[in-house]
C-alpha positions in Angstrom: 32.5 47.6 70.8 34.7 48.6 73.7 36.3 46.4 76.3 38.1 43.1 76.2 37.0 40.7 73.5 34.9 37.9 74.3 36.6 34.4 74.5 36.1 32.6 71.3 36.6 28.8 70.8 38.6 27.9 67.8 39.2 24.3 68.7 37.4 21.0 68.2 34.7 20.8 65.4 33.4 24.2 64.3 30.1 23.8 62.2 30.9 27.3 60.6 34.0 26.0 59.0 31.9 23.2 57.3 29.7 25.7 55.9 32.9 27.8 54.6 33.8 24.6 52.9 30.3 24.3 51.5 30.4 28.0 50.0 33.7 27.4 48.6 32.7 24.3 46.6 29.5 25.7 45.5 31.5 28.5 44.0 33.8 26.3 42.2 30.9 24.3 40.8 29.3 27.4 39.6 32.4 28.0 37.4 32.1 24.7 35.7 28.3 24.2 35.4 27.5 27.7 34.7 30.7 29.7 34.0 31.4 27.5 30.8 28.1 27.9 29.3 27.7 29.8 26.1 25.3 32.7 26.5 22.5 33.6 24.1 21.3 36.9 25.8 22.0 39.5 28.4 20.7 37.4 31.4 22.8 34.5 30.4 25.7 36.6 30.0 25.3 38.0 33.4 24.9 34.5 34.8 27.9 33.2 33.1 30.1 36.2 34.3 28.8 35.6 37.7 29.4 31.8 37.5 32.9 32.3 36.2 33.6 34.6 39.3 33.2 31.4 41.3 36.7 30.7 40.7 37.4 32.7 43.9 36.2 29.4 45.7 39.7 28.1 45.3 41.1 31.0 47.0 38.6 30.5 49.9 39.7 26.7 50.0 43.5 27.8 50.4 42.8 30.4 53.0 40.7 27.7 55.1 43.3 25.3 54.5 46.1 27.5 55.8 43.9 28.5 58.8 43.1 24.8 59.7 46.3 23.1 59.0 48.4 25.6 60.7 46.1 25.5 63.8 46.5 21.8 63.9 50.2 22.0 63.6 50.8 24.5 66.2 48.6 22.8 68.6 50.2 19.4 68.4 53.8 21.0 68.1 56.1 19.6 70.9 53.9 16.4 71.1 54.8 12.8 70.2 54.7 11.8 66.5 54.0 15.3 65.1 55.3 14.6 61.6 53.9 10.9 61.4 50.4 11.9 62.8 50.0 14.9 60.4 51.2 13.1 57.3 49.4 9.9 58.1 46.2 11.7 58.5 46.6 13.9 55.3 47.4 10.7 53.5 44.4 8.8 54.6 42.2 11.7 53.6 43.5 12.7 50.4 45.3 9.7 48.6 42.7 7.0 48.5 40.0 8.9 46.6 42.4 10.9 44.3 44.5 7.9 43.2 41.6 5.5 43.0 39.9 8.1 40.6 42.9 8.4 38.5 43.3 4.6 38.2 39.5 4.6 37.3 40.0 7.2 34.5 43.4 6.2 33.1 43.7 2.5 33.8 40.2 0.8 34.1 38.1 2.9 31.9 40.1 2.7 28.7 40.0 -1.2 29.0 36.2 -1.1 28.6 35.5 2.0 26.4 37.0 4.6 24.3 37.7 7.8 26.0 36.6 11.0 24.7 39.4 12.7 22.6 40.2 15.4 25.3 40.4 12.9 28.1 42.6 10.7 26.0 44.9 13.6 25.5 45.0 14.2 29.1 45.8 10.4 29.6 49.0 11.0 27.6 50.2 13.4 30.2 48.8 11.7 33.3 52.4 11.6 34.9 51.8 15.2 36.1 48.6 14.0 37.8 50.2 11.2 39.7 53.0 13.4 41.0 50.9 16.3 41.9 52.7 18.6 39.4 49.5 19.3 37.1 49.8 22.9 37.9 53.4 23.3 36.4 52.2 21.6 33.2 49.2 23.8 32.9 51.4 27.0 33.3 54.0 25.7 30.9 51.1 25.2 28.3 49.4 28.5 29.5 46.0 26.8 28.8 43.7 24.3 30.6 45.7 21.6 28.8 44.6 18.5 31.1 41.0 18.6 29.9 38.6 16.8 32.2 41.1 16.8 35.2 42.6 20.3 34.8 40.9 21.3 38.1 43.3 19.1 40.1 46.0 21.9 39.7 44.8 23.3 42.9 45.0 19.9 44.7 48.8 20.1 43.6 49.2 23.3 45.4 47.6 22.1 48.5 49.9 19.1 48.4 53.0 21.2 48.1 51.8 23.2 51.0 51.3 20.2 53.1 54.7 18.8 52.2 56.8 21.8 53.5 54.6 23.6 56.2 54.8 21.1 59.0 58.7 21.5 58.9 58.2 25.2 59.0 55.9 25.4 61.9 58.0 22.8 63.7 61.3 24.7 63.2 60.3 28.3 64.4 58.5 29.9 67.3 55.0 31.1 66.7 56.0 34.7 66.6 58.7 33.9 64.0 56.0 32.0 62.2 53.9 35.0 61.8 56.7 36.9 60.4 57.4 34.3 57.8 53.6 34.4 56.8 53.8 38.0 56.2 57.1 37.7 54.2 55.7 34.9 52.0 52.5 36.9 51.3 54.7 39.8 50.1 57.0 37.6 48.0 54.0 36.0 46.4 52.4 39.4 45.7 55.6 40.8 44.4 56.1 37.8 42.2 52.6 38.0 40.8 53.2 41.6 39.9 56.6 41.1 38.4 55.3 38.2 36.0 52.2 40.2 35.2 54.0 43.4 34.1 56.5 41.2 32.5 53.7 39.9 30.2 53.3 36.3 31.6 50.1 34.6 30.7 47.5 35.3 33.5 46.6 31.6 33.6 50.2 30.6 34.2 50.5 32.9 36.9 47.3 31.8 38.6 48.3 28.2 38.9 52.0 28.4 40.0 52.5 27.5 43.6 54.8 30.4 44.5 52.3 32.9 43.2 49.5 31.5 45.3 51.0 30.9 48.7 49.7 34.3 49.9 46.4 32.8 50.3 47.6 29.8 52.2 49.7 31.9 54.4 47.1 34.5 55.3 45.1 31.5 56.7 48.0 30.5 58.4 48.8 33.8 59.9 45.3 34.1 61.3 45.7 30.8 63.0 49.0 31.9 64.5 47.7 35.3 65.7 44.4 33.6 67.1 46.9 31.8 69.5 48.1 34.8 71.0 46.7 35.8 74.3 43.1 37.0 73.7 44.0 36.8 69.8 40.9 34.6 68.7 38.5 36.9 70.3 40.0 40.1 68.9 40.2 38.7 65.4 36.6 37.5 65.4 35.3 40.7 67.0 36.9 42.9 64.3 36.2 40.5 61.4 32.9 42.0 60.3 34.2 45.5 59.9 37.4 44.0 58.3 35.3 42.1 55.7 33.2 45.3 54.8 36.4 47.6 54.4 38.1 45.0 52.2 34.9 44.3 50.1 34.8 48.0 49.5 38.4 48.3 48.7 38.2 45.4 46.2 35.0 46.9 44.6 37.0 50.1 44.3 39.9 48.7 42.6 37.7 46.6 40.1 35.8 49.6 39.3 39.0 51.6 38.5 40.4 48.8 36.3 37.2 48.4 34.4 36.9 52.2 34.0 40.4 53.2 33.3 42.4 49.9 32.5 45.3 52.0 34.1 47.6 49.9 36.3 45.7 46.6 35.6 49.1 44.3 35.8 49.6 45.7 39.3 46.1 46.0 40.6 44.9 42.6 39.7 47.6 40.9 41.7 46.9 43.2 44.6 43.2 42.5 44.4 44.1 38.8 44.6 45.7 39.1 48.0 42.7 41.5 49.2 40.4 38.6 48.3 42.5 36.3 50.5 42.1 38.8 53.4 38.5 39.2 52.8 38.0 35.4 52.9 40.1 35.2 56.0 37.5 37.7 57.6 34.6 35.6 56.4 36.2 32.5 57.8 36.6 34.3 61.3 32.8 35.5 61.0 31.7 32.0 60.4 32.7 30.9 64.1 30.8 33.7 65.7 27.7 33.0 67.9 25.0 32.1 65.5 22.6 33.8 67.9 24.2 37.0 67.4 25.4 36.8 63.7 23.3 36.3 60.5 26.6 35.3 58.6 27.4 32.6 61.4 23.7 31.2 61.0 24.2 31.0 57.2 27.6 29.2 57.6 26.3 26.9 60.3 23.2 25.9 58.5 22.7 22.2 57.8 22.4 22.5 54.0 25.7 24.6 53.5 27.5 22.1 56.0 26.2 19.1 53.9 28.0 20.6 50.9 31.1 21.1 53.2 31.1 17.5 54.4 31.2 16.0 50.8 33.3 18.9 49.3 36.3 16.9 48.6 34.4 14.3 46.6 32.6 17.0 45.1 35.6 18.8 43.9 37.2 15.5 42.6 34.1 14.4 40.7 32.4 17.3 39.5 35.3 18.6 37.1 35.0 15.5 35.1 31.3 15.5 34.9 31.0 19.2 33.9 33.5 18.7 31.1 31.6 15.6 29.8 28.2 17.6 29.9 30.1 20.2 27.9 31.5 17.6 25.4 27.8 16.4 25.1 26.6 19.8 24.7 24.1 19.2 27.5 23.0 22.8 27.8 21.9 22.9 24.2 20.0 19.4 24.2 18.3 20.4 27.5 17.3 23.9 26.0 15.7 22.2 23.1 13.7 19.8 25.4 12.7 22.5 27.8 12.0 25.0 25.0 14.4 27.9 26.1 18.3 27.9 26.2 18.0 29.6 29.5 16.2 26.8 31.0 18.7 24.5 29.6 21.5 26.4 31.3 19.5 26.2 34.7 18.9 22.5 34.2 22.5 21.7 33.5 23.7 23.5 36.6 20.9 21.7 38.7 21.8 18.3 37.2 25.3 18.9 37.5 25.3 19.7 41.1 22.7 17.0 41.9 24.5 14.2 40.3 27.9 15.4 41.9 26.3 15.5 45.1 24.8 12.0 45.0 28.3 10.6 43.6 30.3 12.4 46.3 28.0 11.2 49.2 28.2 7.7 48.0 31.8 7.8 47.6 32.3 9.1 51.0 30.0 6.7 52.7 31.1 3.5 50.8 34.6 4.3 49.9 36.2 7.0 51.8 34.9 6.2 55.4 37.0 3.0 55.9 40.1 4.9 55.4 39.0 7.9 57.6 38.4 5.3 60.3 42.1 4.6 60.4 43.0 8.2 61.3 42.0 7.2 64.9 45.4 5.4 65.0 47.1 8.9 64.3 45.1 11.2 66.6 46.8 14.6 66.8 47.8 15.2 70.3 47.3 18.9 71.3 50.2 20.0 73.7 50.4 23.7 72.9 49.3 26.1 75.6 45.8 27.6 75.0 46.2 31.3 75.7 43.1 32.9 77.0 40.7 31.8 74.5 40.7 27.9 74.5 42.7 27.0 71.6 43.7 23.5 72.0 43.4 21.1 69.1 42.3 23.1 66.1 39.9 21.4 63.7 41.7 19.1 61.2 40.9 18.9 57.5 41.7 20.4 54.2 39.2 22.8 52.4 37.5 20.5 49.9 38.1 17.7 52.3 36.1 16.7 55.3 38.2 16.2 58.3 
């Protein structure tokens, strides 16, 4: 692959990034609809283990979020209403559904029905959810203490990023921003290693904002480098080889940890950063020419993009549904009905994903769209010089949230 890299468009609406969102939300739903099942045989144990690994979908969301938001901010930097447009658009996308859902769960629903005990317990601590600090409560308890709504910890981290990052991007040159991203990644990794070696609970480490900024900042770093002269083409050209090298390294580290258990408090945090880098490479691969890349064709497929379109609603709704199915012992009841516990697990996953998709799509079309329509009054105005590869006006949107 010699010669200059081909120009690559990283602006406007990129279908492949919708597919990346779709993969991320499918991974997350696998955790709750499969990974929380109780296995009865080796096949189910394998399925549960694979489902539980879907927690990596959150890392994919974070990387994509850092990439998209930083691109948007860099492209609109120097234009009028930089802060107003960004915060208004984020508010219109995120707050209406999130706060309406909290109001439904904790204000409206208790007036008409008794809440399941775990949800009632979460209701007593609802202030953490309204203030986007649920991740700190979970870290302090070292458990998924906000049952039914504990998955909102990742939205809290996203909001912390949105609050601070526009000021960082506004205050420094792009070259300095790249160094800040690298520094933040190093600090986050060092902090995770220090806490892990110090014996801090793994769950607490995984939900603390300072420990997770390396994923967000790696996505941000890619967005900044892509705005160098020819940077986007070079990144995309090398993304496939980088993904293979990172996957091999991750497998090697995982194998070492399983076989020897030596250095686990260090290698596990390192593996987390490597996963962020792998997902960054995967994100870049999704914007390749679909005619020349199988990976790009998969990410740009209509079915995966559909999950991406409704991913924010899917994220919000599926966690509560999965916990209620767990509370009702749905997999056991379905297994009795279908004559096999394994079929019950499959049926639970299919029902959970299907119901979540219907609810999320309905919510998007009937409730969220009017708010999204108001974003036209706060259009980002790209002013950054597009260097070589056409980078004016990066796609907007939060992973888990359609733009």
